[in-house]
C-alpha positions as a LaTeX table, in Angstrom:
\begin{tabular}{lrrr}
\hline
Residue & $x$ (\AA) & $y$ (\AA) & $z$ (\AA) \\
\hline
Met1 & 2.50 & 5.72 & 10.40 \\
Gln2 & 1.64 & 8.62 & 12.48 \\
Gly3 & $-2.02$ & 8.15 & 11.78 \\
Ala4 & $-1.97$ & 11.54 & 9.60 \\
Gly5 & $-3.72$ & 11.36 & 6.78 \\
Tyr6 & $-5.45$ & 8.76 & 4.37 \\
Ala7 & $-4.37$ & 5.79 & 2.89 \\
Pro8 & $-6.63$ & 2.62 & 1.26 \\
Asp9 & $-5.85$ & $-0.94$ & 3.13 \\
Tyr10 & $-4.23$ & $-1.83$ & $-0.30$ \\
Glu11 & $-1.79$ & 0.80 & $-0.50$ \\
Val12 & $-0.79$ & 0.07 & 3.42 \\
Ala13 & $-0.51$ & $-3.65$ & 2.43 \\
Glu14 & 1.78 & $-2.50$ & $-0.62$ \\
Gly15 & 4.00 & $-0.40$ & 1.85 \\
Leu16 & 4.51 & $-3.27$ & 3.99 \\
Arg17 & 5.68 & $-5.57$ & 1.27 \\
Thr18 & 8.08 & $-3.27$ & $-0.27$ \\
Thr19 & 9.30 & $-2.32$ & 3.25 \\
Gly20 & 10.02 & $-5.87$ & 3.93 \\
Tyr21 & 11.60 & $-6.34$ & 0.89 \\
Phe22 & 14.42 & $-4.03$ & 1.36 \\
Leu23 & 14.53 & $-5.10$ & 5.25 \\
Glu24 & 15.54 & $-8.48$ & 3.95 \\
Thr25 & 17.32 & $-7.62$ & 1.43 \\
His26 & 19.44 & $-4.48$ & 2.76 \\
Leu27 & 19.21 & $-4.59$ & 6.40 \\
Ala28 & 19.08 & $-8.35$ & 7.27 \\
Arg29 & 22.62 & $-8.66$ & 5.97 \\
Ser30 & 24.21 & $-6.06$ & 7.94 \\
Leu31 & 22.53 & $-7.82$ & 11.11 \\
Gly32 & 24.13 & $-11.18$ & 10.19 \\
Asn33 & 20.90 & $-12.41$ & 7.53 \\
Arg34 & 18.87 & $-12.78$ & 10.51 \\
Pro35 & 15.33 & $-13.31$ & 9.76 \\
Leu36 & 12.75 & $-10.47$ & 10.45 \\
Pro37 & 10.65 & $-10.57$ & 13.56 \\
Glu38 & 7.89 & $-13.55$ & 13.10 \\
Ala39 & 5.52 & $-10.72$ & 14.62 \\
Arg40 & 5.67 & $-8.57$ & 11.45 \\
Gly41 & 4.80 & $-11.71$ & 9.29 \\
Arg42 & 1.94 & $-12.42$ & 11.44 \\
Phe43 & 0.89 & $-8.58$ & 11.37 \\
Ile44 & 1.01 & $-8.42$ & 7.60 \\
Asp45 & $-0.69$ & $-11.25$ & 7.29 \\
Ala46 & $-3.90$ & $-10.54$ & 9.38 \\
Phe47 & $-4.00$ & $-7.25$ & 7.71 \\
Ser48 & $-3.71$ & $-8.66$ & 4.42 \\
Arg49 & $-6.64$ & $-10.49$ & 4.59 \\
Arg50 & $-8.86$ & $-7.27$ & 5.32 \\
Val51 & $-7.84$ & $-5.98$ & 2.11 \\
\hline
\end{tabular}
């Protein structure tokens, strides 16, 4: 996240999927089950096409 260190794109994509799971299953409940921002989904889709 800070740009320090190296991680291959597939690891970054997996990290985004993992954090998305926890955001949707744990954080969303406490926020009234609001969906994650569409921009996050678009970013993940665009990034995943690189992998």
